[in-house]
C-alpha positions in Angstrom: 21.2 40.5 -26.0 23.3 43.3 -27.1 23.3 44.0 -30.8 26.0 41.9 -32.9 26.1 39.3 -30.3 24.7 35.8 -29.8 24.9 33.1 -27.5 23.1 30.3 -28.8 22.9 26.1 -28.8 21.2 23.0 -29.8 20.2 20.3 -27.6 19.7 17.1 -28.9 17.4 15.0 -26.6 16.3 11.1 -26.7 13.2 9.9 -25.1 11.6 6.7 -24.3 7.5 7.9 -25.1 5.5 5.7 -27.7 5.0 8.4 -29.7 7.1 9.6 -33.1 8.9 13.0 -33.0 6.7 14.8 -35.4 3.6 13.8 -33.2 5.5 14.8 -30.0 6.7 18.0 -31.4 3.4 19.2 -32.6 1.8 18.1 -29.6 4.1 20.0 -27.7 3.4 23.0 -30.0 -0.6 22.8 -29.6 -0.8 21.8 -26.3 2.1 23.9 -24.5 3.1 26.3 -27.1 6.8 25.2 -27.4 8.5 25.0 -30.5 11.0 22.2 -31.0 12.1 20.3 -34.1 11.2 16.7 -34.8 14.3 14.8 -35.4 12.6 11.9 -37.5 12.8 14.2 -40.4 16.7 14.0 -39.9 16.5 10.0 -39.6 16.8 9.8 -35.9 13.3 9.1 -34.5 12.6 9.2 -30.7 14.6 12.5 -30.6 14.0 16.1 -30.5 16.0 19.1 -31.0 15.8 22.5 -28.9 17.3 25.6 -29.9 18.6 27.9 -27.0 18.9 31.6 -27.2 18.2 32.1 -30.7 16.8 35.5 -31.4 13.0 35.6 -32.4 14.1 37.3 -36.0 16.5 34.6 -36.6 14.1 32.0 -36.2 11.6 33.7 -38.5 14.4 34.0 -41.4 15.2 29.9 -41.0 11.8 28.3 -41.2 12.4 24.5 -41.1 9.4 22.5 -42.5 9.3 18.5 -41.8 7.0 17.0 -44.4 6.6 13.2 -44.7 9.9 12.6 -43.1 11.9 15.0 -45.1 13.2 18.5 -43.7 13.4 21.4 -46.2 14.5 24.9 -45.9 11.9 26.9 -48.3 14.6 29.7 -48.3 17.1 27.2 -50.6 14.3 24.8 -51.9 
């Protein structure tokens, strides 16, 4: 990508597996090396959020942490 330009998007996917989204995203991360966001921490279980096209440094600057059903951004408390 050229410096100063950024093409990115978000896909919100619904699934019908018998596993909650936090468990599914952790399984995808550990077993497949795929990083996606669990939607149960936003109140929408059985959905995952996939970020597309973001630069690695952008992702490192914006860590989202899902703990016990509550998402928080450590940068803003």
